[in-house]
BAFI-3210 file (N, C-alpha, C; in Angstrom, 3 decimals, decimal comma, padded with zeros to 6 digits):
// residues 207
n [1|2|3|4|5|6|7|8|9|10|11|12|13|14|15|16|17|18|19|20|21|22|23|24|25|26|27|28|29|30|31|32|33|34|35|36|37|38|39|40|41|42|43|44|45|46|47|48|49|50|51|52|53|54|55|56|57|58|59|60|61|62|63|64|65|66|67|68|69|70|71|72|73|74|75|76|77|78|79|80|81|82|83|84|85|86|87|88|89|90|91|92|93|94|95|96|97|98|99|100|101|102|103|104|105|106|107|108|109|110|111|112|113|114|115|116|117|118|119|120|121|122|123|124|125|126|127|128|129|130|131|132|133|134|135|136|137|138|139|140|141|142|143|144|145|146|147|148|149|150|151|152|153|154|155|156|157|158|159|160|161|162|163|164|165|166|167|168|169|170|171|172|173|174|175|176|177|178|179|180|181|182|183|184|185|186|187|188|189|190|191|192|193|194|195|196|197|198|199|200|201|202|203|204|205|206|207]
n.u [082,753|080,970|080,708|079,117|077,840|077,993|077,756|074,814|074,889|077,638|077,418|075,560|076,947|079,002|078,065|077,590|080,122|081,620|081,202|079,011|077,215|076,426|074,884|071,360|070,219|068,018|068,762|071,432|074,697|077,715|080,642|083,678|087,193|089,922|093,527|095,101|097,218|097,674|099,701|098,975|096,387|094,635|094,573|092,920|090,510|089,741|089,135|087,037|084,999|084,775|083,557|080,963|080,155|080,702|081,586|084,098|085,185|088,732|090,615|093,530|096,806|099,407|102,215|101,826|100,927|103,357|105,049|103,592|102,914|101,866|099,716|097,969|097,601|096,185|094,051|092,752|092,723|090,640|088,411|087,590|087,449|089,799|091,003|092,517|094,265|095,971|099,541|101,134|099,462|098,675|097,674|095,194|094,682|096,726|099,102|100,691|099,202|100,108|102,077|100,302|098,907|100,806|101,517|099,198|099,326|101,739|100,838|099,058|100,309|100,998|098,600|096,605|093,742|090,513|089,059|089,143|089,808|090,371|092,504|091,566|089,435|089,774|089,651|089,773|088,485|089,802|091,480|089,358|088,490|090,532|091,327|088,919|088,913|090,197|089,477|087,135|085,673|085,458|083,575|081,787|078,855|078,567|080,638|082,650|084,220|086,045|088,502|088,976|090,142|089,015|086,430|084,277|084,267|081,739|080,455|081,256|080,084|077,468|077,239|077,110|075,516|073,091|072,750|072,742|071,634|069,871|072,269|074,056|077,476|080,013|082,446|085,072|088,272|091,105|093,357|096,081|095,827|092,953|091,973|091,089|088,434|087,416|087,572|085,954|083,406|082,951|082,213|079,828|078,227|078,281|076,764|074,467|073,100|073,273|071,130|068,966|068,587|070,380|072,881|076,338|078,712|081,051|082,247|081,089|082,848|082,357|079,996]
n.v [134,706|132,898|129,501|127,478|125,112|121,814|121,930|120,804|119,245|118,276|116,633|114,847|113,404|112,146|110,966|107,987|107,204|109,012|110,374|113,032|113,404|112,507|109,364|110,085|110,573|111,280|113,864|114,317|115,557|115,582|116,639|118,052|118,365|119,844|119,769|119,713|117,816|120,923|122,760|125,032|125,225|122,855|121,518|123,474|123,392|120,568|121,025|122,893|121,147|119,124|120,775|120,984|118,218|117,115|115,251|114,643|114,295|114,248|115,212|114,722|115,865|114,279|115,000|116,868|115,045|113,612|115,697|116,348|114,214|113,612|115,276|114,239|111,749|112,336|113,289|111,027|109,660|111,411|110,320|111,027|110,793|109,839|110,888|110,439|113,040|113,377|113,354|115,748|117,735|118,075|119,145|117,371|118,194|119,125|117,550|114,597|111,379|108,754|110,045|111,438|109,364|107,973|109,748|109,902|107,256|107,303|109,191|107,305|105,395|106,237|107,697|105,732|105,218|104,379|106,357|109,202|112,374|114,493|116,957|120,413|119,684|118,625|116,358|113,426|111,263|109,071|109,068|108,556|106,279|104,637|105,068|104,418|101,975|101,251|103,338|104,913|107,924|110,950|114,003|116,874|118,545|121,066|123,981|125,759|127,935|129,115|129,175|131,540|134,601|136,817|136,662|137,678|136,717|136,508|135,929|133,733|132,146|132,493|131,112|128,378|127,948|128,699|126,845|124,231|120,825|117,774|115,005|116,275|117,015|118,928|121,272|122,428|124,215|123,313|125,130|127,597|129,671|129,793|129,835|132,693|132,951|130,604|130,177|132,004|131,077|128,272|127,783|129,261|127,985|125,485|125,856|126,786|124,729|122,704|123,792|123,536|120,788|119,178|116,557|115,858|113,786|111,402|110,489|107,298|104,456|103,182|104,033]
n.w [092,259|094,820|095,027|096,969|097,278|095,393|091,796|090,157|087,805|087,958|090,110|089,184|087,383|088,656|090,965|091,136|091,678|093,319|096,526|097,719|099,805|102,992|104,722|105,222|108,137|110,985|111,251|111,062|110,594|108,969|109,740|108,654|108,155|106,470|105,503|107,889|110,066|111,874|114,239|115,593|115,216|114,871|117,437|118,901|117,314|118,043|120,858|120,642|119,228|121,369|123,420|122,020|121,877|119,300|116,686|114,188|110,697|109,870|107,098|106,364|105,493|104,277|104,783|106,772|108,769|109,249|110,126|112,542|114,293|117,047|117,141|115,189|116,362|118,690|117,641|116,558|119,037|120,437|119,380|116,940|113,314|110,589|107,515|104,105|102,659|100,474|100,165|099,458|099,181|096,466|093,227|091,281|088,441|087,385|087,497|086,664|086,419|087,568|089,191|091,067|092,084|093,278|095,378|096,892|097,654|099,418|101,230|102,533|103,798|106,372|107,200|106,948|106,082|104,486|103,396|101,144|099,960|097,433|096,894|096,776|095,639|093,180|090,411|088,237|085,809|085,183|087,509|089,506|088,531|089,231|092,091|093,392|093,781|095,973|097,878|099,616|097,874|098,772|098,474|098,960|100,395|101,011|101,154|103,296|102,610|104,137|103,476|101,825|101,616|100,752|101,747|104,527|108,118|109,004|106,739|106,022|108,079|107,592|105,107|105,921|107,761|106,684|104,461|105,192|105,252|106,367|106,778|105,100|104,194|105,413|104,731|106,603|107,210|108,903|109,241|108,638|107,089|106,908|109,657|110,494|109,580|110,077|112,805|113,771|112,680|113,409|116,041|116,343|114,200|115,170|117,742|116,551|114,895|116,963|118,479|116,621|116,970|115,413|115,110|115,284|113,312|112,723|109,379|107,673|106,896|104,428|102,150]
ca.u [081,683|080,958|079,736|079,381|077,242|078,349|076,899|074,030|075,404|078,604|077,120|074,941|077,689|079,929|077,331|077,780|081,696|082,057|080,199|078,731|076,422|076,362|073,410|070,433|069,139|067,923|069,156|072,799|075,442|078,868|081,716|084,898|088,066|090,815|094,543|095,726|097,243|098,450|099,671|098,332|095,036|093,875|094,174|091,798|089,129|089,435|088,537|085,624|084,108|084,487|082,633|079,575|080,032|080,453|082,656|084,099|086,257|089,795|091,383|094,792|097,934|100,768|103,473|101,656|101,063|104,693|105,627|103,171|102,137|101,052|098,245|097,453|097,122|095,195|092,599|091,926|092,046|089,358|087,058|087,267|087,830|090,831|090,993|093,786|094,088|097,312|100,980|101,786|098,241|098,753|096,536|095,085|094,660|098,228|099,914|100,688|098,345|101,079|102,590|099,271|098,317|102,033|101,344|098,161|099,831|102,329|100,143|098,316|101,303|101,032|097,231|095,786|092,418|089,755|088,714|090,015|089,030|091,173|092,854|091,257|088,444|090,214|089,821|089,613|087,751|090,928|091,627|088,252|088,459|091,793|091,138|087,933|089,290|091,127|089,240|085,668|085,909|084,413|083,945|080,797|077,450|078,732|081,962|082,511|084,910|086,895|089,864|088,883|090,484|088,166|084,984|084,378|084,007|080,180|079,842|081,497|079,043|076,023|077,181|077,257|074,243|071,722|072,807|072,874|070,405|070,299|073,117|075,385|079,052|080,346|084,050|085,863|089,938|092,238|094,556|096,475|094,902|091,411|091,909|090,256|086,939|087,081|087,531|084,770|081,978|082,826|081,493|078,462|077,750|077,954|075,731|073,046|072,672|072,808|069,770|068,019|068,464|071,074|073,994|077,538|078,997|082,138|081,694|080,940|083,944|081,742|078,552]
ca.v [134,141|131,884|128,466|126,607|123,732|121,510|122,270|119,707|118,554|117,594|115,732|113,828|112,656|111,511|110,427|106,902|106,860|109,951|110,811|114,252|113,694|111,364|109,081|110,873|109,910|111,752|115,347|114,238|116,348|115,123|117,808|117,601|119,534|119,663|120,498|119,510|118,653|122,154|122,623|126,203|125,185|121,710|121,300|124,430|122,778|119,559|121,963|123,318|120,290|118,540|121,546|120,713|116,920|117,023|114,308|115,094|113,244|115,071|114,851|114,963|116,116|113,249|115,671|117,550|114,104|113,290|116,617|116,530|112,825|113,626|115,652|113,386|110,628|112,908|113,436|109,514|109,321|112,039|109,621|111,444|109,876|110,575|110,499|110,712|114,258|113,213|113,604|117,069|118,604|118,111|119,044|116,594|118,683|119,523|116,230|113,350|110,417|107,972|110,674|111,629|108,114|107,582|110,687|109,454|105,962|107,597|109,694|106,497|104,487|106,859|107,812|104,289|105,269|104,131|107,698|109,843|113,686|114,958|118,600|121,524|119,159|118,503|114,714|113,288|110,102|108,268|108,766|108,072|104,692|103,888|105,305|103,670|100,216|101,083|104,251|105,834|109,197|111,991|115,517|117,576|119,018|122,632|124,266|126,976|129,035|129,829|129,503|132,588|135,733|137,814|136,862|137,994|135,659|136,557|135,629|132,267|131,665|132,367|130,133|127,199|127,758|128,666|126,172|122,953|120,078|116,636|114,164|117,207|117,001|120,172|121,320|123,580|123,945|123,309|125,737|128,854|130,473|129,711|130,505|133,730|132,742|129,541|130,284|132,836|130,422|127,068|127,602|129,755|127,248|124,233|126,230|127,088|123,749|121,954|124,143|123,081|119,273|118,370|115,818|115,681|112,555|111,048|109,864|106,096|104,131|102,821|104,872]
ca.w [092,874|096,064|094,803|098,213|096,950|094,057|090,723|089,864|086,824|088,166|091,015|088,557|086,612|089,471|092,202|091,342|092,021|094,328|097,806|097,773|100,809|103,867|105,055|105,826|109,365|112,309|111,580|111,313|109,972|108,708|109,795|108,016|108,064|105,582|105,235|108,896|111,441|112,174|115,702|115,817|114,741|115,216|119,000|118,988|116,671|119,099|121,851|120,232|118,697|122,203|123,999|121,515|121,998|118,021|116,284|112,908|110,275|109,325|105,991|106,810|104,437|104,907|105,035|107,865|109,830|109,345|111,140|113,556|114,606|118,177|116,924|114,407|117,232|119,385|116,698|116,832|120,395|120,777|118,684|115,504|112,005|109,734|105,905|103,102|101,736|099,714|101,081|099,266|098,672|095,075|092,226|090,315|087,077|086,751|087,966|086,012|087,076|088,157|090,150|091,925|092,838|094,404|096,364|097,745|098,457|100,303|102,505|103,189|104,604|107,950|107,805|107,064|105,964|103,380|103,087|100,383|099,499|096,664|097,666|096,019|094,942|091,636|090,372|086,950|085,569|085,307|089,105|090,164|088,366|090,232|093,554|094,017|094,040|097,378|098,875|099,568|097,564|099,362|098,511|099,859|100,346|101,628|101,346|104,234|102,000|105,066|102,989|101,011|102,495|100,647|102,505|106,078|109,000|109,038|105,284|106,189|108,873|106,782|104,147|106,242|108,577|105,861|103,230|105,604|105,517|107,024|105,688|104,785|104,372|105,547|104,797|106,988|106,949|109,984|108,398|109,191|106,250|107,001|110,872|110,937|109,312|110,727|114,376|114,351|112,112|113,770|117,206|116,301|113,602|116,011|118,621|116,083|114,379|117,953|118,844|115,865|116,759|114,700|115,727|114,274|113,357|111,657|108,119|107,709|106,006|103,310|101,865]
c.u [081,698|080,045|079,894|078,817|077,705|077,449|076,089|074,670|076,782|078,431|076,379|075,837|078,555|079,292|077,623|079,094|082,130|080,950|080,238|077,931|076,619|074,829|072,712|069,542|069,140|068,556|070,823|073,724|077,049|080,119|082,902|085,908|089,190|092,221|095,488|096,889|098,117|098,644|099,023|096,869|094,255|093,486|092,940|090,449|089,010|088,729|087,130|084,477|083,764|083,615|081,192|079,269|079,867|081,940|082,830|085,200|087,530|090,431|092,521|095,801|098,900|101,826|103,231|101,533|102,593|105,391|105,201|102,160|101,519|099,787|097,300|096,871|095,993|093,840|091,992|091,640|090,915|088,071|086,841|087,791|089,156|090,774|092,401|093,228|095,403|098,566|101,393|100,710|098,254|097,368|096,273|095,111|095,919|099,447|099,608|099,955|099,153|101,761|101,678|099,033|099,389|101,970|100,432|098,575|100,712|101,999|099,327|099,015|101,216|099,768|096,363|094,256|091,710|089,152|089,715|089,225|090,400|091,401|092,196|089,986|088,478|090,258|089,359|088,858|088,571|091,207|090,425|088,231|089,471|091,590|090,166|088,009|089,836|090,389|087,553|086,126|085,084|084,524|082,753|079,943|077,793|080,035|081,951|083,023|085,574|088,144|090,174|089,144|089,531|086,831|085,250|083,920|082,454|079,718|080,106|080,567|077,735|076,081|076,889|075,891|072,981|071,518|072,613|071,693|071,013|071,129|074,219|076,536|079,377|082,012|084,535|087,402|090,407|093,602|094,964|095,479|093,389|091,179|090,804|088,904|086,629|086,616|086,454|083,632|081,775|081,826|080,121|077,695|077,062|076,734|074,369|072,582|072,223|071,542|068,725|067,643|069,358|072,411|075,181|078,451|080,176|081,323|081,759|081,959|083,482|080,290|077,513]
c.v [132,909|130,646|127,348|125,194|123,167|121,632|120,741|118,802|117,520|116,431|114,461|112,800|111,848|110,831|108,891|106,213|107,733|110,277|112,356|114,439|112,254|110,673|110,066|110,285|110,800|113,217|115,220|115,243|115,822|116,242|117,331|118,663|118,978|120,233|120,108|118,270|119,932|122,492|124,064|126,188|123,943|121,442|122,171|123,888|121,426|120,301|122,257|122,155|119,425|119,319|121,434|119,249|116,519|115,972|114,837|114,179|114,806|114,762|115,411|115,242|115,189|113,897|116,237|116,433|113,650|114,283|116,914|115,174|112,908|114,231|114,893|112,119|111,150|113,083|111,884|109,457|110,051|111,442|110,281|110,525|110,660|110,254|110,946|112,183|114,428|113,578|115,270|118,093|118,718|118,444|118,224|116,924|119,136|118,608|115,356|111,974|109,376|108,532|110,806|110,212|107,825|108,524|110,322|108,050|106,236|108,327|108,603|105,455|105,138|107,343|106,921|104,351|104,794|105,188|108,554|111,201|114,085|116,633|119,329|121,116|118,854|116,790|114,488|111,893|109,043|107,868|108,299|106,804|103,990|103,854|104,502|102,300|100,230|102,090|104,691|107,288|110,167|113,488|116,186|118,278|120,532|122,951|125,488|127,891|129,762|130,040|130,894|133,863|137,008|137,823|137,118|136,687|135,401|135,758|134,072|131,647|131,600|131,560|128,833|127,025|127,785|127,408|124,410|122,202|118,745|115,837|115,027|116,846|118,245|120,342|122,663|122,995|124,193|123,810|127,132|129,901|130,645|130,103|131,571|133,667|131,237|129,210|130,975|131,871|129,123|126,913|128,118|128,768|125,917|124,687|126,244|125,624|122,755|122,416|123,598|121,497|118,570|117,746|115,924|114,658|112,310|110,476|108,354|105,679|103,812|103,436|103,918]
c.w [093,745|095,236|095,810|098,010|095,553|092,984|090,489|088,990|087,138|089,141|090,332|087,844|087,300|090,703|092,229|091,839|092,928|095,225|097,894|099,167|101,802|103,922|105,520|107,092|110,596|112,388|111,540|110,170|109,888|108,498|109,271|108,078|107,333|105,941|106,658|108,978|111,311|113,813|116,308|115,822|114,960|116,486|119,171|118,555|117,651|120,280|121,673|119,928|120,386|123,287|123,394|121,525|120,414|117,744|114,783|112,148|109,517|108,231|106,119|105,768|105,099|105,343|106,416|109,080|110,030|110,350|112,485|113,978|115,767|117,950|116,342|115,409|118,319|118,726|116,808|118,059|120,974|120,193|117,295|114,304|111,207|108,339|105,121|102,405|100,790|100,477|100,692|098,885|097,403|094,087|091,184|088,680|086,419|087,222|087,338|086,854|088,156|089,286|091,332|092,815|093,858|095,493|097,249|098,266|099,438|101,744|103,267|104,113|106,246|108,019|107,682|106,976|104,546|102,753|102,161|099,948|098,768|097,040|096,467|095,195|093,411|091,584|088,871|086,933|085,650|086,748|089,777|089,743|089,255|091,431|094,068|094,320|095,534|098,406|098,684|099,043|098,009|098,836|099,440|099,319|100,415|101,986|102,187|103,595|103,136|104,553|102,136|101,608|102,120|100,959|103,923|106,792|108,959|107,902|105,599|107,009|108,419|105,673|104,618|107,353|107,595|104,681|103,787|105,847|106,070|105,902|105,016|104,848|104,422|105,671|105,486|106,864|108,375|109,635|109,085|108,435|106,416|108,569|111,041|110,748|109,776|112,194|114,636|113,839|113,008|115,066|117,156|115,182|114,292|116,975|117,792|115,541|115,584|118,531|118,166|115,745|116,119|115,656|114,888|114,427|112,362|110,424|108,260|106,762|104,394|103,247|101,299]
res [m|i|i|s|r|p|p|f|l|l|k|m|l|t|t|p|f|v|n|w|k|g|p|i|s|d|k|k|i|y|l|t|f|d|d|g|p|i|p|e|i|t|p|w|v|h|g|v|l|n|e|f|n|a|k|a|t|f|f|c|v|g|d|n|v|r|k|h|p|a|i|f|e|q|t|i|a|l|g|h|k|v|g|n|h|s|f|h|h|i|k|a|w|s|t|p|k|d|q|y|l|e|d|v|a|q|a|n|l|i|i|q|s|k|l|f|r|p|p|h|g|q|i|t|p|g|l|i|k|q|l|r|k|e|y|t|i|v|l|w|s|t|l|a|y|d|f|d|r|s|i|s|p|q|k|c|l|s|i|v|t|k|r|t|n|p|g|d|i|i|v|f|h|d|s|i|k|a|a|p|r|m|q|y|a|l|p|l|f|l|k|t|l|k|e|e|g|y|t|f|c|t|l|p|d|m|f]
***
């Protein structure tokens, strides 16, 4: 079952501490990408965003930044924003709390951002309490499901175009796994929403 938008109860319980949606203003969309930088994918995303004069926020995996620092620096130089997506892309529900926090801190030594998105969308009350002291925790309004090999590129496009509203935070992935669906959907999504009068902005540091 595809659940592209977060359950209402989960949003209601966590909204005071976790950001699911950006500021609603003038049909703005907050486009985000998880899991990069990846040499085969991230520069391609940069090119497509430039074509549509769109800015985005890239939630980067620390180990990928370590391996590909030039692409990380290029992301910033192009006017995009970066966020922390942990160092090893670990799962909060199966990782001891102290180890998880150390992994996030290790990533931030090279990413240096106040924005944090938990890998796999997994977070716990204890982690929220601790992390929000230093970071703005960002989840999403609409998940593109580009990582899911069982859905078609056309379905991925349909998810994001039909369920997007002003202020939404949209998640794509600049990863090899997601590429077949993301590379099909992203240009068409940008074209469609731009024709509808939307602009694509980076997330603010503090909501």
